[in-house]
N, C-alpha and C positions, 0 to 999 in steps of 0.2 A: 510647746506652750499652749495651754488650753484657751480657746477663744471664749471671751466673756459674753454672757447673755445680757446685753445692755438694752435697756428700754430708754431710747432717746426720743424726746418729743419731736414731732415733725414741725417744719416751718422755722427752724433755728438758723441763724447764720452759721457758716462753716466754722468760724472762730469759736462761737459759743459751743457748738457740738464737740469740737476737739477738746475744749476745756472740760466739758462734762465727761467725755471718754477718758481723758488723762487722769482726772480726779478719781474716777471709779477704778481705773486700771491700777493707780498707785495704792489705793486702799485695799484692793483685792489681793495684791501681791506684796503688801507690806513694804513699799518702797519709800525711800527718803525723798520728800518733796516739800515745796512751799507754794503758796498762792500769792500772786502779785496783786497789787491794787489796780483799779481801773474800772471803766464802764463794763468791760467784759474781762473779769479776772483771768489771768493766765495761770498756768501750772508750770513750775520749774522743778526738774529732777536733779538729784545729786548722786554721786558714786557712794555706795555703801561700804561697810567695813570688809565685805567680801570681794570688793573690786568690781561689782556690777553697777550699772547705771540704768535707771528706769526709763530714760528717754531712748534707749538703744536696745536692739535685739542683742542677746548675749554673745552670739558668735560674731556679729558685726563689731561690737565694742571690743572684743578680744583682738580682732584684726586691727582696728584703729589704734589701740593701745600699743601694739607691737610694731607699728609703722611710723617712723619718725615724722614724715611730712604730714600724714593724716592726723597724727596726734596734735600737731601744731594748730590744726583747725579748731580744736576744742578750747583753745585758750582765749578766744575773743570775748571781751567783757560784755555783759548784758547791760543795757542802758537803764533798766529799772533799778530802783533803790528801795530798800526796806530796812528799818533799824534792827528788827529781830529776824533771825534766821534759824533754821533747824539745827545748824551747826555754826559756831562762832567763826570758824576758819573757812566757811564756804563762801567763795566769791562767785556770784552768779555769772554764768557764761551764756552767750547767745544760743549755743547748741544744747543748753540745758532745757530750753523752752519747748513745751509741747507743740507750739505753733510753728516751730522752725522748719522751713522748707529745706534748709541745708542739712539739718539732722535727718529728715526723711530721706533725702538723697543719699546720705552716707549710710543710713540703715540698710538701704537696698544694695548699693554698689560696693560696700565694704564687706558684705556677706560673702563667705568663701564659695558659695554655690551659684553666684550670679554671673560674674564676668567669664567664668569657665564654661558657661552654658552656651552651646551653639545656637539654641533657640533665641535666647536673649540677644546675642550678637547679631543674629539675622534680623531681628526686629529693629535694631538700632542701626543696621547697615555697617557693622563693625566686622572686618574680615578676619581678624585673628585675636587671640588672647592678648590682653593688654592691661596694664595697671592704670586705674583711674587717677587723674591729676585734678585735685580740687583747688579752686582759686587760681585758675589759669589766666595769665595775662597775655592776650593776643597782640598787644602793642599796635593798635590800629593807627594807620598813618594819619597825621594831621598835616596842615600846610607847613611849608618852610622846613621840611625834613624832620619834624618833631613826631612824637608818638604818644598815643593815649596810654594811661597807666592803670586803667580800671580792670576789674576781674570778671571772668566768666565762671559760673559755679563749678563746672566740670568739663574737662577734656578727656574723651575716651577715644583713643586712636585718632581718627580724623573727624570726630564728631564733637561739636561744642554744645553744651547743655545748659540751659537756664531753668532752674527749678522754682516753681511757684506753688503756694498753698493758700495762706490767708492774707497775703499782701493786698492792699487796697487797689493798686494799679501797677503799671509799669513805669511810673514816674513821668515827669514832664520837664521840658527844658525850653528856654527861649531860643530864638533863631541864632543869636550870636554864639551860643554854646554849640549848637548843632552844626553851624557853618564852619567851625574849626576843622571838621573832618574833610580831608582832601577829596574823598570820593563820593561825598553825599549827593552831589548833583547828578553824578553819573548813575548812581544806584537807585535813587528815589525820585518820584514825583511828589514832592512834599505837599503839594496842594491836595493830595488825596488822603493825607494824614490829618485827623481832626486836631483842632486847636481849642484851647480853653484859656480865657483871660490872656490871650496873646502868647501862649506857650504851646508848643507842639506836645501832644500826648505821646505816650509809649516811647519815651527816650531810650529806655533799656533795650527795647526791641530794635530800634534804629541802630543803636551802637552794636548790638550783637550781629545784626545782618551785615553791617560794615566789616565786622571781624570775619565773618564767613567769606565775604568777598575778598578780603585782603589775604586770607590764609588758603583759600580754596577748599576749606572744610565745609561740612554741613552744620546747620544750626537748628537745634531742636528745643522747643519749649515743652517742659513737663508741667502739666496742669491738672487740677482736679476737675472731674466731670461736673461737680457741684458748683463750679465757678464759670458759668457760660459767659459772663462779662469779660473775663480774661481771655477766653478762647476767641470771642468775637474781636477783641482788640488786636489779637495776633493776626487774624485773617485780614483785618483792615490794613495792617502794615504790609502783609504779603502782597495784597492787591496793589500797593503803591510801588512795588519793586519793578523797575523798568526792564530788567534783564531776565529773560525766560530761563536761561541756564542756571542763574543764581536762585530764582524762585523755586526751581526743582530741588534745591538743596536745603530749603526751609521746611521744617517739619513741626508737627504737633503730635504729642503722645500724652494720653491721660495716664495718671497713676493707676487707674482701674484697668486700662489695657495692658500696662506693664505687669501688673499683679498677676495676670492670667498665666504668665510664663515663668513665674518665680518659684523657688523651692517651697514646699508645703509649710514648713515651719515659719518661713518668712511671711507667707500669705496669711497665716493665722495671726501673727503679730500685727500686721498691717490692718487686718479686719478689726481686731480688738481695740487697738490704740487709736487708729485713724479713721475707722469706718471705710477703709479702702478695700473693696471686694472686687474680684475679677469681673471684667466687663464681658 
């Protein structure tokens, strides 16, 4: 795939930049797409008559379409609504969206040249070839023998991955919600985690770290280097972890660092569509 020569103005938010890139990418390649309403209009792609989908690298989409569990991830409905669509039978899905961090994650890890790469596995600390599991439920222990039912974006061998792109933050939660977790007091010094309006910031990171503690797995945040706010939020949570051994299993990897070890065709796709270039 030929990399586009895009002229993107400096100083844009990442969300705006991705919208501009997606729009130019769609027009250049004649893809089926729509623009959503909003302060920062989004771009949603659809599958065309040839079975290609503009939000995905062609090889990644072929692999997703042929894998029953991966294909299920494509079905989650998008919350946006618009009366007119490019096609009357097109029901917008979350992974159609150019801003979707899940779509970016699947673009990479469903590509046939990624999990087979020893270099990629070494970067992630994965010892053997393994099939990614998207939407993994670690079943984090709560009090009274109960278990949490939330999802982690991806499990790859013994690595749990949370993917972030244009999300505003890692969510927040009141103490009553966080205190449901059996091990939260053993794992965290919650006084070290910022609060806003009586709610603890970075609830997703707290939950994911507890999943790593419960499973013995590592927990890695994939984030864009253009989002230093999210990177700093993760470091603050890591500093609040009491257990040194657990802290050593908490990781940060930028999309740009990961891009450096990906196949050339995927690198070109990520550079054109996301502005993600090897660090």
